[in-house]
BABAVO-11776 format. One line per 5 residues: number of its first residue (from 1); their letters; for each residue x negated, y, z negated of C-alpha. Coordinates in pm, whole numbers, padded with zeros to 5 digits. Each point is the difference from the previous one (the first is absolute). Layout:
BEGIN
NUM> A> X/Y/Z | ...
% end
This chain:
BEGIN
1> MKRLM> -17084/13243/-09625 | 00301/00139/00135 | 00049/-00270/00210 | -00014/-00264/-00267 | 00281/00207/-00186
6> TGIVL> 00204/00002/00299 | -00040/-00350/00037 | 00092/-00087/-00341 | 00299/00222/00032 | 00128/-00158/00305
11> LLAST> -00035/-00308/-00155 | 00177/00097/-00314 | 00289/00130/00226 | 00035/-00309/00203 | 00008/-00238/-00330
16> LASAA> 00285/00237/-00169 | 00179/-00014/00345 | 00010/-00366/00035 | 00137/-00060/-00350 | 00263/-00294/00082
21> TVTIS> 00342/00084/-00156 | 00355/-00093/00071 | 00318/00143/-00061 | 00288/-00167/-00058 | 00360/00182/-00044
26> NPVAV> 00376/00052/00115 | 00141/-00324/-00092 | 00328/-00088/00142 | 00211/-00287/-00043 | 00319/-00103/00197
31> TGFEG> 00243/-00287/-00034 | 00290/-00176/00218 | 00059/-00086/00340 | -00108/00209/00344 | 00257/00282/00043
36> DQSSV> 00123/-00065/-00397 | -00321/00106/-00209 | 00004/00179/-00297 | -00319/00143/-00157 | -00111/-00128/-00329
41> PVSSF> -00104/00264/-00264 | -00358/00032/-00113 | -00003/-00012/-00371 | -00411/00056/-00054 | -00276/00011/00240
46> FTTDT> -00391/-00019/-00165 | -00292/00029/00189 | -00387/-00041/-00101 | -00321/-00008/00205 | 00057/-00370/00013
51> SVTAS> 00363/-00096/-00086 | 00343/00123/00100 | 00349/-00114/-00141 | 00324/00075/00117 | 00323/-00087/-00185
56> FLDGM> 00338/00009/00171 | 00307/00032/-00239 | 00278/-00235/00040 | 00163/-00054/00341 | -00189/-00256/00184
61> NAYQP> 00263/-00243/00085 | -00078/-00346/-00030 | 00214/-00111/00330 | -00141/00292/00220 | -00341/00067/00149
66> FRIEL> -00222/00267/-00119 | -00317/00193/00118 | -00238/00205/-00214 | -00226/00280/00164 | -00316/00192/-00123
71> DVITS> -00217/00237/00203 | -00363/-00083/00001 | -00276/00255/00085 | -00370/-00087/-00003 | -00278/00235/00017
76> VTGAL> -00233/-00220/00198 | 00018/-00255/00283 | -00052/-00341/-00161 | 00170/-00308/-00153 | 00254/00063/-00264
81> SFDLA> 00037/-00282/-00241 | 00295/-00065/-00274 | 00178/-00238/-00173 | 00363/00011/-00020 | 00296/-00111/-00271
86> TSVDE> 00347/00041/-00003 | 00263/-00113/-00230 | 00207/-00194/00244 | -00065/-00331/00165 | 00026/00028/00361
91> WAVSI> -00171/00304/00221 | -00254/00059/00274 | -00232/00302/00016 | -00127/00169/00315 | -00214/00307/00050
96> VNTAT> 00129/00263/00314 | -00226/00266/00184 | 00249/00275/00018 | -00180/00145/00303 | -00047/-00312/00217
101> NVVTE> 00304/-00194/-00145 | -00217/-00320/-00070 | 00144/-00230/-00252 | -00257/-00236/-00165 | 00149/-00268/-00212
106> LGSWF> -00211/-00056/-00337 | 00189/-00295/-00142 | 00314/-00121/-00169 | 00137/-00161/-00306 | 00238/-00261/-00075
111> VLNQA> 00022/-00196/-00330 | 00391/-00015/-00138 | 00081/00153/-00309 | -00358/00105/-00054 | -00128/00347/00065
116> GQLTG> -00264/00055/00276 | -00376/00113/00002 | -00248/00008/00302 | -00356/00052/-00070 | -00291/00134/00256
121> LLAEV> 00211/00157/00255 | -00194/00172/00281 | 00101/00260/00260 | -00239/00186/00225 | 00098/00392/-00037
126> EADTV> -00080/00325/00158 | -00108/00304/-00158 | 00263/00307/-00021 | 00289/-00249/00123 | 00324/-00069/-00181
131> YKLVV> 00084/-00353/-00034 | 00320/-00177/-00132 | -00047/-00271/-00253 | 00340/-00221/00059 | 00122/-00269/-00212
136> YGDYL> 00311/-00136/00054 | 00193/-00302/-00033 | 00335/-00171/00147 | 00139/-00051/-00365 | -00086/-00061/-00366
141> HDMDF> 00064/-00356/-00149 | 00084/00118/-00350 | 00300/-00079/-00166 | 00083/00338/-00076 | 00227/00210/00228
146> SRDFT> -00230/00298/-00018 | -00351/00088/-00174 | -00281/00245/-00034 | -00307/-00054/00248 | -00350/00060/-00084
151> LTLSN> -00262/00025/00238 | -00388/00037/-00112 | -00336/00020/00208 | -00313/-00057/-00192 | -00339/-00016/00083
156> IALSE> 00042/00242/00282 | -00341/00044/00186 | -00148/00177/00301 | -00303/-00124/00183 | -00122/00244/00208
161> VPLPA> -00101/-00120/00346 | -00402/00076/00012 | -00142/00210/00282 | -00223/-00239/00206 | -00366/00046/-00008
166> AVWLF> 00006/00180/00362 | 00142/00302/-00135 | -00240/00070/-00272 | -00286/-00072/00250 | 00182/00241/00248
171> GSVLL> 00047/00258/-00254 | -00378/00014/-00127 | -00148/00001/00384 | 00250/00292/00042 | -00113/00188/-00315
176> GGLAL> -00370/-00094/00107 | 00056/00133/00361 | 00154/00346/-00156 | -00290/00042/-00229 | -00246/-00050/00306
181> RRKRQ> 00186/00250/00164 | 00000/00254/-00245 | -00363/-00036/-00073 | -00088/00035/00387 | 00218/00318/-00009
186> KSLSA> -00196/00125/-00282 | -00355/-00059/00175 | 00134/00180/00313 | 00100/00288/-00225 | -00297/00021/-00126
191> QVA> -00192/-00044/00340 | 00233/00294/00120 | -00100/00208/-00286
% end
């Protein structure tokens, strides 16, 4: 009975420890050319378990490049998927592993005078590693000289990479071996006494 209870507690603990979560924070935006960039104020930033909306106030010059960055941290190693929409008509999105500086291009959008949305974006991520989600563009094709900018991530999901079957088999063999060793030590102790 004691072994059964221990097994149940360990199973519950491993299930809770592997609950997949995604944390997205620290929205930053800049506009302008290299060496002459200025920051764009964040007007609002709202997150839930499956969506993020970042809005930046009046400061995106339609004739200058722009870059928006968000920090992404995941609790488990696996596949991060999401949809992305912006209020501008030309942009590209990448994810950068800040530990290795590996950049993964996820997609790009351009439809003249039409806000953009890409669905089903996918990136492989490692647990507890900070990633930068970067949305950038050369310039805006809008008629206005300056405008607000909104970036929305939705349908955010994290699929954990499953442990291979060999790990579970090895674990059961290891536990069985420990149980046999304990049983043998008890029988040796009984013979000595």
